[in-house]
N, CA, C and O atoms as a MOPAC input file, in Angstrom:
PM7 MOZYME 1SCF
protein

 N    -21.62300 1    69.56300 1   -63.76300 1
 C    -21.32600 1    68.11700 1   -62.55500 1
 C    -20.48400 1    68.17000 1   -62.05300 1
 O    -20.28100 1    67.11600 1   -61.44900 1
 N    -19.26000 1    69.34800 1   -61.82300 1
 C    -18.06100 1    69.44300 1   -61.45800 1
 C    -18.12900 1    69.65100 1   -59.88000 1
 O    -17.25300 1    69.29900 1   -59.09000 1
 N    -19.31200 1    70.27700 1   -59.56700 1
 C    -19.66700 1    70.46800 1   -58.28300 1
 C    -20.40500 1    68.63800 1   -57.27600 1
 O    -20.31700 1    68.24500 1   -56.11300 1
 N    -20.87600 1    68.21700 1   -58.20000 1
 C    -21.62500 1    67.10700 1   -57.73200 1
 C    -20.48200 1    65.97100 1   -57.00400 1
 O    -19.31800 1    65.95600 1   -57.40300 1
 N    -20.84500 1    65.25600 1   -56.16000 1
 C    -19.62200 1    64.12800 1   -55.31500 1
 C    -19.88100 1    62.71200 1   -56.62300 1
 O    -21.01200 1    62.27900 1   -56.85000 1
 N    -18.90200 1    62.29100 1   -57.18600 1
 C    -18.25700 1    61.54500 1   -58.09700 1
 C    -18.46500 1    59.61100 1   -57.72300 1
 O    -18.09400 1    58.57900 1   -58.28300 1
 N    -19.21700 1    59.92900 1   -56.54300 1
 C    -19.56600 1    58.15200 1   -55.82100 1
 C    -20.14500 1    57.67500 1   -56.86500 1
 O    -21.13700 1    58.17100 1   -57.39800 1
 N    -19.44400 1    56.48100 1   -57.29300 1
 C    -20.02700 1    55.81900 1   -58.11800 1
 C    -21.59100 1    55.14500 1   -57.68500 1
 O    -21.83200 1    54.76600 1   -56.53900 1
 N    -22.52500 1    55.08000 1   -58.74800 1
 C    -23.73700 1    54.73200 1   -58.44900 1
 C    -23.96000 1    52.97700 1   -58.44400 1
 O    -23.71500 1    52.12000 1   -59.29300 1
 N    -24.61800 1    52.90700 1   -56.88200 1
 C    -25.22300 1    51.15700 1   -57.06800 1
 C    -25.50400 1    50.80800 1   -58.80700 1
 O    -25.78200 1    51.57800 1   -59.72600 1
 N    -25.28800 1    49.23900 1   -58.78700 1
 C    -25.84600 1    48.76900 1   -59.87700 1
 C    -26.84300 1    49.11400 1   -60.48300 1
 O    -27.14000 1    49.59500 1   -61.57700 1
 N    -27.56100 1    48.61000 1   -59.10100 1
 C    -29.50400 1    49.18300 1   -59.71100 1
 C    -29.53300 1    50.61600 1   -60.40400 1
 O    -29.43400 1    50.62900 1   -61.63100 1
 N    -29.64200 1    51.63800 1   -59.82900 1
 C    -29.10400 1    52.81700 1   -60.53100 1
 C    -28.56900 1    52.54600 1   -61.65700 1
 O    -29.30400 1    52.57700 1   -62.64500 1
 N    -27.27000 1    52.23600 1   -61.80700 1
 C    -27.06100 1    52.11100 1   -63.14600 1
 C    -27.37300 1    51.53500 1   -64.64000 1
 O    -26.91700 1    51.81600 1   -65.74800 1
 N    -28.41700 1    50.53900 1   -64.14900 1
 C    -29.50600 1    49.63900 1   -64.39000 1
 C    -30.10600 1    50.53600 1   -65.23000 1
 O    -29.97300 1    50.51300 1   -66.45400 1
 N    -30.93700 1    51.53500 1   -64.45400 1
 C    -31.79400 1    52.61400 1   -64.61900 1
 C    -31.19500 1    53.44400 1   -65.31100 1
 O    -31.78600 1    53.54800 1   -66.38500 1
 N    -30.33900 1    54.08100 1   -65.25700 1
 C    -29.40800 1    54.84900 1   -66.06100 1
 C    -29.50300 1    54.90800 1   -67.44700 1
 O    -29.68800 1    55.83200 1   -68.23800 1
 N    -29.20600 1    52.81500 1   -67.64400 1
 C    -28.66800 1    52.98300 1   -69.08300 1
 C    -30.09700 1    52.64300 1   -70.09500 1
 O    -30.27100 1    52.89700 1   -71.28700 1
 N    -31.17700 1    51.84500 1   -68.91000 1
 C    -32.63800 1    51.91200 1   -69.63600 1
 C    -32.73100 1    53.49300 1   -70.18900 1
 O    -32.94300 1    53.75500 1   -71.37300 1
 N    -32.55600 1    54.41300 1   -69.23800 1
 C    -33.14700 1    55.79000 1   -70.13200 1
 C    -32.28600 1    56.15200 1   -71.22500 1
 O    -32.69500 1    56.57800 1   -72.30600 1
 N    -30.90900 1    55.94700 1   -70.86900 1
 C    -30.46300 1    56.78800 1   -71.87300 1
 C    -31.20700 1    55.43700 1   -73.40400 1
 O    -31.83600 1    55.82900 1   -74.38700 1
 N    -30.97600 1    54.46300 1   -73.21200 1
 C    -31.73800 1    53.52100 1   -74.69200 1
 C    -32.81000 1    54.40200 1   -74.87500 1
 O    -32.50000 1    55.17300 1   -75.78300 1
 N    -33.92400 1    54.65000 1   -74.44000 1
 C    -35.34300 1    55.18400 1   -74.02600 1
 C    -34.95900 1    56.53100 1   -75.23700 1
 O    -35.61300 1    56.67500 1   -76.27000 1
 N    -33.75900 1    57.44200 1   -74.83200 1
 C    -33.22100 1    58.78000 1   -75.25200 1
 C    -32.89900 1    58.40300 1   -76.86300 1
 O    -33.32500 1    59.10900 1   -77.77600 1
 N    -32.06200 1    57.15200 1   -77.09400 1
 C    -31.87400 1    56.95400 1   -78.35400 1
 C    -32.71600 1    56.45300 1   -79.05600 1
 O    -32.54800 1    56.85000 1   -80.20900 1
 N    -33.75700 1    55.60800 1   -78.95300 1
 C    -35.03300 1    55.58000 1   -79.46200 1
 C    -35.83100 1    56.68100 1   -79.62400 1
 O    -36.37500 1    56.71500 1   -80.72800 1
 N    -36.08100 1    57.59200 1   -78.88800 1
 C    -36.85100 1    58.64500 1   -79.00900 1
 C    -36.42000 1    59.38700 1   -80.37600 1
 O    -37.02200 1    59.63800 1   -81.42000 1
 N    -34.88000 1    59.67000 1   -79.82400 1
 C    -34.03300 1    60.15900 1   -81.36800 1
 C    -34.08100 1    59.55100 1   -82.49900 1
 O    -33.84800 1    60.11100 1   -83.57000 1
 N    -34.36900 1    58.42300 1   -82.37800 1
 C    -34.65100 1    57.78200 1   -84.02800 1
 C    -35.83800 1    57.61500 1   -84.58700 1
 O    -36.02000 1    57.50700 1   -85.80000 1
 N    -37.10500 1    57.57100 1   -83.32000 1
 C    -38.01700 1    58.09800 1   -83.84000 1
 C    -38.53900 1    59.17600 1   -84.63800 1
 O    -39.05900 1    59.11900 1   -85.75200 1
 N    -38.28000 1    60.34000 1   -83.76400 1
 C    -38.46900 1    61.96900 1   -83.94900 1
 C    -38.04400 1    61.82400 1   -85.25900 1
 O    -38.96100 1    61.98400 1   -86.06500 1
 N    -36.83800 1    61.54600 1   -85.80100 1
 C    -35.84200 1    61.71600 1   -87.24400 1
 C    -36.42500 1    60.97800 1   -88.02100 1
 O    -36.66300 1    61.70400 1   -88.98700 1
 N    -36.91200 1    59.73800 1   -88.27800 1
 C    -37.75300 1    58.85100 1   -88.89500 1
 C    -39.00400 1    59.62900 1   -89.02700 1
 O    -38.87600 1    60.22100 1   -90.09900 1
 N    -40.23400 1    59.96700 1   -88.46700 1
 C    -40.95500 1    61.04300 1   -88.38800 1
 C    -40.94400 1    62.16100 1   -89.36500 1
 O    -41.81600 1    62.33800 1   -90.21600 1
 N    -39.95000 1    62.86200 1   -89.19100 1
 C    -39.32200 1    63.93900 1   -89.47000 1
 C    -39.67800 1    63.69600 1   -91.12400 1
 O    -40.57800 1    64.18900 1   -91.80300 1
 N    -38.41000 1    62.56300 1   -91.55200 1
 C    -38.18000 1    62.51400 1   -92.42500 1
 C    -39.85600 1    61.83600 1   -93.32100 1
 O    -39.92900 1    61.86400 1   -94.55000 1
 N    -40.65300 1    61.46300 1   -92.72500 1
 C    -41.87500 1    60.73000 1   -93.41900 1
 C    -42.41700 1    62.15800 1   -93.25900 1
 O    -43.05700 1    62.28100 1   -94.30200 1
 N    -42.52800 1    63.13000 1   -92.69200 1
 C    -43.81600 1    64.20000 1   -92.43600 1
 C    -43.37700 1    64.99100 1   -93.92200 1
 O    -42.25300 1    65.30000 1   -94.31700 1
 N    -45.02600 1    65.23100 1   -94.71900 1
 C    -44.95900 1    66.08100 1   -95.88200 1
 C    -44.74400 1    67.76300 1   -95.16400 1
 O    -44.21600 1    68.78100 1   -95.61200 1
 N    -45.27700 1    67.51900 1   -94.15900 1
 C    -45.91200 1    69.41700 1   -93.86200 1
 C    -44.36100 1    70.03200 1   -93.52100 1
 O    -43.55700 1    69.15200 1   -93.21200 1
 N    -44.02700 1    70.90700 1   -93.52900 1
 C    -43.08100 1    71.69800 1   -93.14800 1
 C    -42.43900 1    71.84600 1   -91.81000 1
 O    -41.45700 1    71.61700 1   -91.10500 1
 N    -43.64500 1    72.38200 1   -91.91500 1
 C    -43.26700 1    72.96800 1   -90.25200 1
 C    -43.72500 1    71.80300 1   -89.13000 1
 O    -43.39100 1    72.05200 1   -87.97100 1
 N    -44.33100 1    70.77000 1   -89.32900 1
 C    -44.39300 1    69.54900 1   -88.39600 1
 C    -43.08200 1    68.82600 1   -88.82500 1
 O    -42.64700 1    68.01400 1   -88.00800 1
 N    -42.30800 1    69.01700 1   -90.11000 1
 C    -41.38200 1    68.29800 1   -89.89200 1
 C    -40.35900 1    69.18000 1   -89.22200 1
 O    -39.94900 1    68.60900 1   -88.21100 1
 N    -39.86100 1    70.21000 1   -89.37900 1
 C    -39.30200 1    71.05900 1   -88.30300 1
 C    -39.15700 1    70.56700 1   -86.82100 1
 O    -38.26000 1    69.89300 1   -86.31400 1
 N    -40.12300 1    71.01600 1   -86.35500 1
 C    -41.01300 1    70.32700 1   -85.12800 1
 C    -40.45400 1    69.11900 1   -84.66700 1
 O    -39.97800 1    68.87700 1   -83.55900 1
 N    -40.60700 1    68.16300 1   -85.96400 1
 C    -40.06200 1    66.90600 1   -85.56600 1
 C    -38.33700 1    66.53800 1   -85.02800 1
 O    -37.72400 1    65.94200 1   -84.14200 1
 N    -38.15700 1    67.20700 1   -86.03200 1
 C    -36.30000 1    67.53800 1   -86.19900 1
 C    -35.85300 1    67.79100 1   -85.06100 1
 O    -35.27300 1    67.10600 1   -84.21800 1
 N    -36.25100 1    69.09200 1   -85.12100 1
 C    -36.22300 1    69.76200 1   -82.95400 1
 C    -35.98600 1    68.81100 1   -81.92100 1
 O    -34.98100 1    68.66900 1   -81.22400 1
 N    -37.28100 1    68.05100 1   -81.92800 1
 C    -37.39800 1    67.22900 1   -80.71100 1
 C    -36.30600 1    65.66300 1   -81.41600 1
 O    -35.99700 1    64.80900 1   -80.58500 1
 N    -35.90000 1    65.49400 1   -82.71300 1
 C    -34.87600 1    64.35200 1   -82.02500 1
 C    -33.55700 1    65.24700 1   -81.95200 1
 O    -32.55100 1    64.67600 1   -81.53000 1
 N    -33.45600 1    66.55500 1   -82.31000 1
 C    -31.92000 1    67.14700 1   -81.96400 1
 C    -32.04000 1    66.77100 1   -80.18100 1
 O    -31.18200 1    66.03600 1   -79.69200 1
 N    -33.38200 1    67.45100 1   -79.13400 1
 C    -33.40800 1    67.72700 1   -78.26900 1
 C    -32.85600 1    66.10000 1   -77.36900 1
 O    -32.01200 1    65.97600 1   -76.48200 1
 N    -33.66800 1    65.11200 1   -77.99400 1
 C    -33.24200 1    63.49600 1   -77.87600 1
 C    -31.50300 1    63.13800 1   -77.63900 1
 O    -30.79800 1    62.51700 1   -76.84400 1
 N    -31.32500 1    64.13200 1   -79.13100 1
 C    -29.76200 1    63.64200 1   -79.46000 1
 C    -28.96600 1    64.44000 1   -78.32500 1
 O    -27.90900 1    63.94300 1   -77.93300 1
 N    -29.31800 1    65.40200 1   -77.88400 1
 C    -28.94100 1    66.15300 1   -76.56000 1
 C    -29.07600 1    65.38800 1   -75.50200 1
 O    -27.94200 1    65.00200 1   -75.21700 1
 N    -29.93800 1    64.90300 1   -74.67200 1
 C    -29.92800 1    63.77000 1   -74.04100 1
 C    -29.43800 1    62.49900 1   -74.00900 1
 O    -29.44800 1    61.87400 1   -72.94900 1
 N    -28.95700 1    61.96400 1   -75.14100 1
 C    -27.81900 1    60.91400 1   -74.93800 1
 C    -26.59400 1    61.56000 1   -74.55200 1
 O    -25.80800 1    61.23100 1   -73.66400 1
 N    -26.54600 1    62.59800 1   -75.40700 1
 C    -25.12000 1    63.43400 1   -74.79400 1
 C    -24.65400 1    63.55900 1   -73.65600 1
 O    -23.47900 1    63.65600 1   -73.30200 1
 N    -25.88900 1    63.55700 1   -72.87900 1
 C    -25.86200 1    64.14300 1   -71.31400 1
 C    -25.86900 1    62.67300 1   -70.53800 1
 O    -24.91600 1    62.64900 1   -69.75800 1
 N    -26.39400 1    61.82900 1   -70.51200 1
 C    -26.21800 1    60.86100 1   -70.10100 1
 C    -25.12300 1    59.79100 1   -70.74700 1
 O    -25.03900 1    58.63000 1   -70.34500 1
 N    -24.18300 1    60.41800 1   -71.94800 1
 C    -23.27800 1    59.54300 1   -71.88600 1
 C    -21.77100 1    60.61600 1   -71.13300 1
 O    -20.65600 1    60.16800 1   -70.86600 1
 N    -22.19000 1    61.89600 1   -70.97300 1
 C    -21.69400 1    62.47900 1   -70.38000 1
 C    -21.63700 1    62.16700 1   -68.54800 1
 O    -20.63200 1    62.48800 1   -67.91400 1
 N    -22.50300 1    61.70000 1   -68.06000 1
 C    -22.84000 1    61.45100 1   -66.45300 1
 C    -22.08200 1    59.79500 1   -66.49300 1
 O    -21.43400 1    59.37500 1   -65.53500 1
 N    -22.27200 1    59.10400 1   -67.58400 1
 C    -21.55700 1    57.89000 1   -67.36800 1
 C    -19.92000 1    58.06800 1   -67.60700 1
 O    -19.13600 1    57.22700 1   -67.16700 1
 N    -19.78600 1    58.42100 1   -67.82900 1
 C    -18.42200 1    58.88800 1   -68.39100 1
 C    -17.66600 1    59.75600 1   -66.80000 1
 O    -16.63400 1    59.24100 1   -66.37000 1
 N    -18.03100 1    60.56400 1   -66.31000 1
 C    -18.22000 1    61.20800 1   -64.98500 1
 C    -18.06600 1    60.58300 1   -64.02000 1
 O    -17.21400 1    60.94500 1   -63.20800 1
 N    -18.90800 1    59.34900 1   -63.77900 1
 C    -19.50300 1    58.38800 1   -62.92000 1
 C    -18.29700 1    57.19100 1   -63.25000 1
 O    -18.04600 1    56.36800 1   -62.37000 1
 N    -17.71200 1    57.15500 1   -64.31100 1
 C    -16.44100 1    56.18600 1   -64.45600 1
 C    -17.30800 1    54.51000 1   -64.90800 1
 O    -16.77700 1    53.40300 1   -64.98300 1
 N    -18.20100 1    54.73900 1   -65.05100 1
 C    -19.49500 1    53.85700 1   -65.89100 1
 C    -19.27800 1    53.54000 1   -67.17100 1
 O    -19.35300 1    54.39200 1   -68.05600 1
 N    -18.87500 1    51.81800 1   -67.49300 1
 C    -18.82800 1    51.24900 1   -68.73400 1
 C    -20.00000 1    51.55900 1   -69.68500 1
 O    -21.12400 1    51.53500 1   -69.18500 1
 N    -19.89700 1    51.79500 1   -70.76500 1
 C    -21.52400 1    52.07400 1   -71.72800 1
 C    -20.90100 1    51.52100 1   -72.76400 1
 O    -19.67700 1    51.63100 1   -72.69000 1
 N    -21.42600 1    50.79300 1   -73.99300 1
 C    -21.19100 1    50.80300 1   -75.48200 1
 C    -22.55400 1    52.34500 1   -76.04900 1
 O    -23.63400 1    52.78000 1   -75.64900 1
 N    -21.63600 1    52.61200 1   -77.07500 1
 C    -22.35500 1    53.24600 1   -78.01500 1
 C    -23.83000 1    53.02100 1   -78.21400 1
 O    -24.05300 1    51.98500 1   -78.84000 1
 N    -24.73100 1    53.59200 1   -77.91300 1
 C    -25.86700 1    53.04600 1   -78.03000 1
 C    -26.36400 1    52.87500 1   -79.75500 1
 O    -25.80700 1    53.57500 1   -80.60100 1
 N    -27.17900 1    52.13000 1   -80.04800 1
 C    -27.78200 1    52.25100 1   -81.27500 1
 C    -29.71200 1    52.30800 1   -81.08400 1
 O    -30.14600 1    52.54400 1   -79.95700 1
 N    -30.29600 1    52.17200 1   -81.76600 1
 C    -31.79200 1    52.12100 1   -81.63400 1
 C    -32.40100 1    50.57800 1   -81.55700 1
 O    -32.30200 1    49.78100 1   -82.48900 1
 N    -32.99800 1    50.31200 1   -80.38600 1
 C    -33.08300 1    49.18300 1   -80.38100 1
 C    -34.06300 1    48.89300 1   -81.26800 1
 O    -34.70000 1    49.83700 1   -81.73400 1
 N    -34.45300 1    47.19900 1   -81.77700 1
 C    -35.53200 1    46.59500 1   -82.68200 1
 C    -36.42800 1    47.03000 1   -82.45800 1
 O    -36.93000 1    47.80400 1   -83.27300 1
 N    -36.87700 1    46.82700 1   -81.59900 1
 C    -38.32900 1    47.21400 1   -81.32800 1
 C    -38.48300 1    49.13000 1   -81.91900 1
 O    -39.26300 1    49.51300 1   -82.79200 1
 N    -37.81400 1    49.74100 1   -81.38300 1
 C    -37.91700 1    51.04700 1   -82.37500 1
 C    -37.98500 1    51.22900 1   -84.10300 1
 O    -38.69000 1    51.88300 1   -84.87100 1
 N    -36.91200 1    50.32700 1   -84.23900 1
 C    -36.63500 1    50.12500 1   -85.86200 1
 C    -37.61400 1    49.79300 1   -86.27800 1
 O    -37.81800 1    50.39900 1   -87.33100 1
 N    -38.48200 1    49.05700 1   -86.01300 1
 C    -39.61100 1    48.07100 1   -86.78500 1
 C    -40.71500 1    48.94800 1   -86.85300 1
 O    -41.76900 1    48.57500 1   -87.37000 1

């Protein structure tokens, strides 16, 4: 990120980025739930790994928002994901 120009993106781009961030939050949550319900140890490990990957994606989006000085709230899974 250090080498990239730090011009703040336009409002539409920010909206899209926030949508992507929320998708990552929901995916991480769902993979974690599925891992918790999975009786097979190998599948549980795979699902837990996917949850970790999605968590890293969330962290990356949050880093980008910080670099570009974009305000954001700490995201939580949507109601749709939780149901």
